[in-house]
C-alpha positions as semicolon CSV with decimal commas, in nm:
position;residue;x (nm);y (nm);z (nm)
1;M;2,843;-1,882;0,063
2;L;2,712;-1,758;-0,273
3;A;2,354;-1,760;-0,148
4;E;2,452;-1,568;0,165
5;I;2,612;-1,293;-0,042
6;A;2,317;-1,271;-0,280
7;F;2,065;-1,255;0,002
8;T;2,209;-0,959;0,189
9;C;2,029;-0,627;0,175
10;Y;2,072;-0,266;0,265
11;L;2,003;-0,244;0,637
12;T;2,037;0,130;0,685
13;P;1,836;0,405;0,518
14;M;2,029;0,604;0,261
15;Q;1,965;0,965;0,166
16;D;1,919;1,015;-0,208
17;K;2,128;1,324;-0,280
18;N;1,936;1,409;-0,597
19;T;1,580;1,402;-0,461
20;N;1,625;1,443;-0,085
21;T;1,413;1,133;-0,032
22;V;1,513;0,865;0,212
23;E;1,537;0,514;0,073
24;I;1,365;0,274;0,311
25;T;1,504;-0,055;0,430
26;L;1,336;-0,393;0,412
27;E;1,278;-0,374;0,787
28;Q;1,095;-0,042;0,746
29;L;0,895;-0,187;0,457
30;A;0,786;-0,479;0,674
31;Q;0,628;-0,235;0,917
32;T;0,419;-0,074;0,642
33;L;0,289;-0,385;0,465
34;S;-0,052;-0,523;0,551
35;Y;-0,144;-0,890;0,546
36;G;-0,231;-1,012;0,198
37;Q;-0,027;-0,759;0,003
38;A;0,198;-0,897;-0,269
39;I;0,531;-0,743;-0,366
40;A;0,731;-0,753;-0,689
41;G;1,101;-0,813;-0,749
42;L;1,294;-0,652;-1,032
43;D;1,618;-0,744;-1,201
44;L;1,709;-0,430;-1,392
45;G;1,939;-0,477;-1,689
46;S;2,044;-0,251;-1,973
47;K;1,825;-0,440;-2,224
48;T;1,557;-0,602;-2,010
49;I;1,378;-0,586;-1,676
50;G;1,306;-0,921;-1,516
51;V;0,988;-0,918;-1,307
52;A;0,879;-1,161;-1,038
53;V;0,584;-1,141;-0,799
54;S;0,512;-1,286;-0,459
55;D;0,200;-1,460;-0,345
56;T;-0,022;-1,264;-0,107
57;S;0,126;-1,444;0,194
58;R;0,471;-1,324;0,077
59;M;0,627;-1,668;0,103
60;I;0,692;-1,765;-0,260
61;A;0,842;-1,563;-0,543
62;T;0,729;-1,653;-0,893
63;P;0,911;-1,532;-1,204
64;L;0,652;-1,350;-1,414
65;T;0,785;-1,179;-1,725
66;T;1,070;-0,998;-1,890
67;I;1,012;-0,644;-2,011
68;K;1,221;-0,549;-2,316
69;R;1,362;-0,206;-2,238
70;T;1,307;0,083;-2,475
71;K;1,269;0,426;-2,318
72;F;1,217;0,489;-1,947
73;Q;0,855;0,607;-1,987
74;A;0,753;0,294;-2,179
75;D;0,940;0,070;-1,934
76;A;0,773;0,240;-1,638
77;V;0,426;0,213;-1,791
78;A;0,472;-0,161;-1,855
79;L;0,601;-0,215;-1,502
80;L;0,334;-0,006;-1,332
81;D;0,062;-0,181;-1,536
82;I;0,182;-0,512;-1,393
83;C;0,182;-0,361;-1,044
84;K;-0,172;-0,234;-1,087
85;D;-0,305;-0,558;-1,240
86;R;-0,152;-0,766;-0,959
87;S;-0,220;-0,522;-0,672
88;I;0,149;-0,496;-0,589
89;A;0,221;-0,309;-0,265
90;A;0,600;-0,259;-0,298
91;L;0,897;-0,315;-0,527
92;V;1,223;-0,491;-0,444
93;L;1,487;-0,370;-0,685
94;G;1,807;-0,570;-0,725
95;L;2,112;-0,356;-0,654
96;P;2,412;-0,474;-0,859
97;L;2,696;-0,398;-0,620
98;N;3,052;-0,487;-0,718
99;M;3,190;-0,802;-0,558
100;N;3,385;-0,592;-0,306
101;G;3,065;-0,413;-0,201
102;T;3,138;-0,085;-0,380
103;E;2,897;0,092;-0,608
104;G;2,978;0,118;-0,977
105;P;2,802;0,251;-1,287
106;R;2,533;-0,020;-1,281
107;V;2,432;0,080;-0,927
108;Q;2,413;0,443;-1,036
109;A;2,187;0,346;-1,327
110;T;1,968;0,139;-1,095
111;R;1,935;0,424;-0,846
112;A;1,851;0,664;-1,132
113;F;1,579;0,425;-1,251
114;A;1,433;0,406;-0,898
115;R;1,453;0,783;-0,857
116;N;1,263;0,837;-1,183
117;L;1,010;0,565;-1,098
118;R;0,939;0,727;-0,760
119;K;0,817;1,033;-0,950
120;L;0,546;0,816;-1,112
121;T;0,431;0,598;-0,822
122;D;0,387;0,599;-0,447
123;L;0,490;0,234;-0,421
124;P;0,776;0,187;-0,177
125;I;1,099;0,075;-0,344
126;V;1,364;-0,111;-0,148
127;Y;1,701;-0,232;-0,269
128;W;1,829;-0,587;-0,237
129;D;2,188;-0,687;-0,300
130;E;2,174;-0,892;-0,616
131;R;2,537;-0,999;-0,643
132;L;2,564;-1,337;-0,810
133;S;2,187;-1,374;-0,866
134;T;2,218;-1,412;-1,244
135;I;2,513;-1,649;-1,200
136;A;2,316;-1,865;-0,954
137;V;2,015;-1,877;-1,186
138;T;2,229;-1,952;-1,492
139;R;2,402;-2,233;-1,304
140;T;2,065;-2,380;-1,207
141;L;1,944;-2,362;-1,567
142;L;2,264;-2,528;-1,690
143;E;2,219;-2,807;-1,436
144;A;1,865;-2,853;-1,569
145;D;2,014;-2,888;-1,920
146;T;1,822;-2,586;-2,047
147;S;1,910;-2,480;-2,401
148;R;2,100;-2,156;-2,456
149;K;1,799;-2,002;-2,632
150;R;1,563;-2,091;-2,347
151;R;1,813;-1,965;-2,086
152;S;1,829;-1,627;-2,258
153;E;1,447;-1,611;-2,256
154;V;1,403;-1,683;-1,884
155;V;1,722;-1,582;-1,702
156;D;1,614;-1,224;-1,624
157;K;1,274;-1,309;-1,479
158;M;1,426;-1,599;-1,286
159;A;1,694;-1,367;-1,148
160;A;1,412;-1,135;-1,040
161;G;1,252;-1,433;-0,867
162;Y;1,582;-1,514;-0,695
163;I;1,617;-1,154;-0,576
164;L;1,257;-1,142;-0,455
165;Q;1,280;-1,479;-0,279
166;G;1,581;-1,357;-0,085
167;A;1,387;-1,050;0,026
168;L;1,083;-1,262;0,115
169;D;1,297;-1,496;0,323
170;R;1,438;-1,197;0,509
171;L;1,090;-1,046;0,558
172;A;0,975;-1,374;0,715
173;R;1,248;-1,338;0,982
174;I;1,168;-0,977;1,070
């Protein structure tokens, strides 16, 4: 049940009231991607951004790095450098909905980040419901007897991998 909740996504386009841009769905993204294009998954937090990348066949998500957040411009440069170096074709951004499906302050911050990032790149950005992703990853790390220090080092990029893998699994069924 936890995995089913974490792997749901936005299925309908949403109008961004601040920029008048339409946010695309994963289904729409699937129609625009060419064979051999990798995508990246992001777990956006207040202190860090977890980054994961797919292989070019878009079957496997691999946790890559954690960007320590400073200011938006520096965060965006670090992220877009990774996208350029890895020839990333799209971004999957975890959307931290409340457990009842409503949008709270964290969702607003995530949408603001995406809105600002869209001003700097033409890469498509899609949202993926990330509820319970960090909990699932933390539970896995605890089961693997990972130390607290090591968990804090890897949890964000692994959560990004969890988010991206969910999106990749959905893309494979489209």
